[in-house]
N, C-alpha and C positions, 0 to 999 in steps of 0.2 A: 538123665538130668538136665533139661533144657538149659537151665543158667549156663550150666558148664560149656554146653555145645556152643551157644552163642559167644561168649568169651573166648572160646579156642578158636572160631572163625574170625573175629575180631583182631585176634593178635596175628593170625596168618595174613590179613589184609595190611596190617601196619607195617609187617615184616617186609612185604613186596612193595610197598611205596618207598620204603627206606633204602632200597636196594640201589646200588650204582648206575645201572641201567636205566631203571625209570628214572632217578636224578637226571641222567645225560638227555635222555628222551625229553623231559620237561624243558631243561634250559635249551634245547634246540628248537622246541616248538615256540619259547617265548622270543627267541632271537630272530626266527623267521616272521613272527608276527611283527616286532619292532621294524624289522626292515621294510616288510610290506605296508606298514602303516606311515613309514617317514620317522618314526621316533629317533632312530637313530641321527639322521642330519639334524633335525631339533635340539636333541641333547649336545650333540658337538658344537652349535651355534651357541646355545645356552652356556656350555661352557667355556670357549672362547670370551664371550661378552662379560661373564662372570668375573674370569679373571683378571681383564682389563678393568673393569670397574672396581676390583677389590681395594679397600683402603680409601674409597671416595663416600663422601655423604650423598652422592647423587643417587647411588643405588638404593640406599636406604630411605630417601624421602621422595624420589621422583617416579620409581619405577616399581611400585609395590603394587598395581592395581591389575592382575591378571593379565588379560590378553595385551592390553596397552604396555604393559611390562615388558613383554616379550618383543613387541614391536620396537620400544624405544632403544632396549638393550641390543638389538640388531642395528638399528642406525647409529647407534653411538660406535659399535664394532666397526661398522663400515667407514665411520669418519675416522676413527682410530686408525685403521689401516691406510685410508687415503692419506691421512697427514704424515704416517709414517713413510710411505711411499714415496712423497714427494722430498721428504728431507732425507732420504736414503738411510733409513733405520728399519729395524725390524719394530714388530708392535710391541715386544717386551721392552725392547730400549726406549721406544717413544713414550711408554706408559710409564716407565721409570723417570724419562725425562720431565713429564708433565707433573708428576707427584713432587720432585723438587722445584719446579719453576711455582706451582701453585703455592708452595710454602712461604713464598717471597711477595705474595699477592698483599697479603695485611700491610706490609711496609708502604707500599703504594698508596694503599687507602689512606693511610696516616698521611703521607705527604700532600694527597687531596683535601683532607679535612685541616691540615696547616698551613696551606698554601698561600702565599703573600709575594706579590713581584718585589724583588729586590731592585732599590733604586741605583742607578749608578751615580756615581763621587765625580764630583767636577774636580779636575786636577789642575794645579796651577800651572799655566802655560799651556795647558792642553786644550782639545777641540771643543768648543762650545757646545754643550747639551742642549739642544733645541727640543722641541715637541716630537719631531719627527724620529730622531735617534731615541728617545725615552720610549716612545711606541713600538720601536722596532725591538728595543732592548725588552720589552714586556712581551712581544709576539713571540720572541725566541723562547722565553720562560715558558709561554703557555703551551707552544708547539711541543717541546721537550716533554712536559708532563702529560699532555694529552697524548703523547705517543706511548708512553709507557702505560697508559690508562687500556689505550687499544692492544697492547701486546698482552695484558692481563685478560682482555676479553676475548682474546684469539686463543686461549688455554682452554676453553669450554666450547661446545659445540653451537651454544647460544646463551644469551644473556639471562635466560630463564635458568638455564643450568648454573651458570655462575651465582646468580642470587640465590639460588636453593644451598650451595655451599659456603659462600662467602655472604652471608645475610646483612653485613655492614654496607654492602653495595646497595642495599635498598633503604638504608637511612635516608630520612628526608633532608637532612644536613648535606650529606655527600652527593644526593642527586640533584639538589639545587646548585651546589658548586660547580659539578661538572655541567649542568645545562647552562649556567652562566658562562663558564669558560667556553664551550662549545660555541654559544651565540657570539661571544665577543668576537673570536677567532674569525667565524664566517663572516660576520660585519664587516670587519676592518679589512679582510682580504677583498670581499666584494667592492667596498667603497675604493680600494686603491685602484683596483682593475676599471672600473666605472671612471674613476679620474682620469686614468690614463687614456681609455678610449675617446673620452670627451676631448682631452687635449689633442689627440691627433687629428679628431673631427674639426675641432674649431681652429687648430694652427694656433697663430699668434693670438687670437683675440680670445683666448681662455681665460687668463687675468682679468680682463675687462668684462665677461660675460658672467664670472663668477665672484666679483669683489662684491663685499656688503656694501659699499658706498658707490654711487655714481662717480666716474670720473670725467664725462663727458660734458658739453655744452647743452643747454637747453635744446627742446625740440626745434625750435627756429632759429638755433645759431648755426654758424658755420660747421661743416663737416670736416673732420680730419684727412678725407681722402682715403685712408688705410682701410676703413670700413665700407667703401663703396659711396659715401656721401659724396654731393658734389661741393666744390667749394666756391662756386661762382653761381650756383643756381641752375645751372644749364643741363644737370643730368635728365635725361629721358624719363617719364613716368614708369612705373614698374608694368610690364606686361607687353611694351613696345618691343622686346626682343624674345624671339623665339626661345624655347627650352634648349639651352645647350650651345646658343649663339655666342659669339665673342664680344659682341656689346662694341661700343666705338672704338676706335683707335686711341691707346693712351690712357684709357679707363681702368684704374687701379680696382681690382676686383676682391675684396674680403670676404669673409664666410657669411657676414650678415648679408653683405650685397647680393651674393650668388642666391641665397635663400629668397630675397625679395624680387629677384629678377627671374630666376629660373624654377623656382619652386614656390608654391604658396605656404603660407603659415601653419594653416590648417594639416596639409601633407606632411609637413615636417613634423609638426608633435605627433603623428600618426607612426612614426618611425619607432621601431622597436626599443632602440636605445633608449627613448624619452619614456616609453611605456614602462619599461623596467627600472629607469631611474625611479619614477614616482613609487612603484612597489616597495624599492630598496630604501626609500626614505621612509616611508610610512613603516616597514618593517624595523628599520633602526629606531623610529620614535617608540615604539611598541615595546622593543628591548630595553631602551632606556627607562621608561617609565616602569617596567615590570621588574626589572633585575638590578635597578641603580643601587640597591642596597648591597648586593652580591658583588657588585664591581667596587664599591667603596671597601667593601672589607677585604678582599682580595688587591687593593691597592691598584687596580687595573685602571691604565689612563683612558680619559675620553676621547672620543672621536668626533668632536663637535666642529673641529676646524673642517676637514673634509665633508662632513655632514652637512653645514651651513653652505657651504659652496655648491654641493650639489643641489641643496633645497632652493637655493635663489637663482639657481642657472636658467629653468624654464621662464622666471620671471623677466630675468634679464634679456634673453633672446627676443622674446616677444616685445620689450620695450624696445630694443636697438632696432628691430624690424620696424616698427611703428615709426620711430624716427626717422630711420632711412627712407622709408616712404614719404614722408612729410617734408625731408629735406630735398628729394628729388621733385616734387611738384610745387615746391615754394614760389617759383616765378612762372608758373602755368597761367594764361590769362585767355579767356574768352575761348575755352576748347570746345569741340564739336560735342554734339549728344553722343556719339559713339565713345568717344573717350571719356565722357562723364560719367557712361554706364559702366564702363571697364574700371575706372578709378573708384567709382561707388562700390561695386563688388568686390574689389581687392580691399578697400578700407572695412566694409561689413563684415568679412571673413575675419580679417585681421582683430577688429574690435570683440568678435564673439569668442575667439581664441584667447584673447589677450584677459577678457572677463573671467573666464573659465578657469584660467592659471591664477588669476587673483582669488578667487574662490577657494581653490585647492589649496593655496599657501596660507590663506586666512585660517583654514581648516587646522593646516599643519602647525602653523605658529601658535596655536593657542597654548598658553604656558602653564606648566604643571610645576610648580614651587618646590611640592614635597620629593619629586623626582630629579629636580634641576633640569629639568627641560624648557630651553627659552631660545627663541629665536627673535630676531627683529620683527615688531609687528607689522611693518610694511616697507616695501622697497622704495628706497629713495627717489623721487621724482617718478614714480610710477603713475600716480594719479593725475599728476601735470600731463604727461603724455597721452594718458587716455582722453582728458579733457581736449587738448589739442586736436588730437584726431576726431573727436565727435564735432568740433567746431570746423575743422575742414570738410567733414562729412555733410553738414548743414550748407557750407558754402557751395560744395557742388550741388546739393539739391537746390539751393536758390538758383544757381546759373542754368539749371536745367527747367525750372520754372518759367523764368524769363527768357527762354530760347525762343526765336521767330519762328520756329518750325511749326507747321499746321497740326501736327500730330499731338502737339503739347497743348493747344487750346483748349480749354475748358476741361482739362482733367489733372489740374493740381492737387484738387481734393482726392481722386483717385491715386496719383501718386504717392501723395504723402498717406494716406491711409494703408497702402502697401508696405511703407517703412515703420508702420505703428507697431507691429510685433516685434521686430528687431529693437526698435528703439526703446520699448517698454522692458525689454529682457536686459540691454546694458546699462541702463540707467539704474537698476538696482544694485549694481556693483561699482558705479562709479560714482564719488563722491561730487555732489553739485550737478549731477549729469541730469536730475531731474528738472531742476531750474533752468539748464541751459535748452533743454527740449521745449518746456513751456515758452521760454522766450522766442524760439524760432516758429514754433507752432502759431504763435498768436500773430506772425505777419502772414500766415498762408490767406486767411480771410480777406486781407487788404490787397493783396496781389491778386484775388479773384475778382474783387470788387472793381480794380483798377482796370483788368482786361476787360470786364462785362461794359463799363462805362466808355471805354476808348472803342469798343466795337459799336457801340449804340451810337456813338459820337460820329461815328465814321460817315453815315450818309449826309448829315448836315456840312460836312466837311467836302464831302464830293460836291454838294449843291454849292457851296460858296467858290469852290474852284471854278463851277461853270457859269456863275453870276459874280463878279467880282462886288457888286453893289452889297451884295448881304453880308451881315456883321459876321465876324469869325466865331464859330462855336466855343463853348469855355473849355478851358483846358482841361484834360482829362487827368486825373491823379496818376501818378508815379507808380508803376509796378514794383520798384524797389522801394517801397515803404519801409522796410527793415533792411538794414546793411547785409548783405551774406557775408561779409568778413566778420560780424559781430559776434 
């Protein structure tokens, strides 16, 4: 009976497969295959990382995509082992510590959500609480909270892993508050550091160069001597001393005087401290406009005191440099053409820098009522200093035009045309500068006409000298139809 035979053969085969020898052989082949293919090492790494990740939501949410899951698990296991090694713990001890520490993260998140600076209370007979003390108190509270936030972030390999387990960290309100706190802390620290650097750089002149209102005399007044101005009008013009020279004996050399004599104003404003200053002030303005609501909600004090001083410092520096230059040349009369060219070049560079600074400050001082951003619209005395410098520039130009040098004859128009590009640029920034330029340009044709007539009458004059009986020629119009001092 064939069916009976087939069934008998099948039972015999099944009994052979179930024998202990056959099972042992199959197990040995399976183990050998795992060793050769590396599955043993992979399974041990997976077991270790899985044990380290047990009880965390990161394993459930972030590591469930096949090949990427294994790679992230290995990365987490390495991070955990390194963290445990640095702290002198085993991997299991560090894993238990992380689980206990992560349970306290929710409390820190609650602190961030409810944070508000606690003001100091004035005590009777105690130290007066000024703005510096209040800001230091706020800075200490903000630093303490952000230190705890950083501690929470250090409990995970990355912020993404933190957000996967603690979803409250990704809420808009928490993110906005943390951004505001970190921005406020960074800006206040940078402002303090920058103010300290400028104090050391400028010495005793910092208060004057950063004051909202000018405390000096007018541009044509007497100098104090402390800033390098001459008190009797005898200070040599800028550029007469070589860079690094000591200057005349007994001359007091302040910060501004050193800049005027040993360094040009344009090179001074190319220094890194001043370029970083402009970037810092722009960053602070953007932060105030964008995050003012969060600053107010958390009772964070403003930093307008230091910010106003830093914003006005470049304008004050340029203003004092121009004033020092004007004071030093106040008593110069009939200078040589070489000295005129040198002074003209110095004033041209100074006016260009001063106008550029005014343009930057005007953009910076644009008010924003909603954000509470407000700076003085203009620096006191700045326009008057620019106009006084421009008037003296024209005075030098008129001295050059009436010079007896033969190289100047018939070149008035060419000389003035060379200055037109510079003058048309600065007059856009100087209030009243266009009228001043028009007034002085009107004098140039008169001077040219006077020169032509004097030269054309030169031959009759020589003839009259040869023959005294000839009537004297008509007097030529004066070349100084317009006063250079006007």
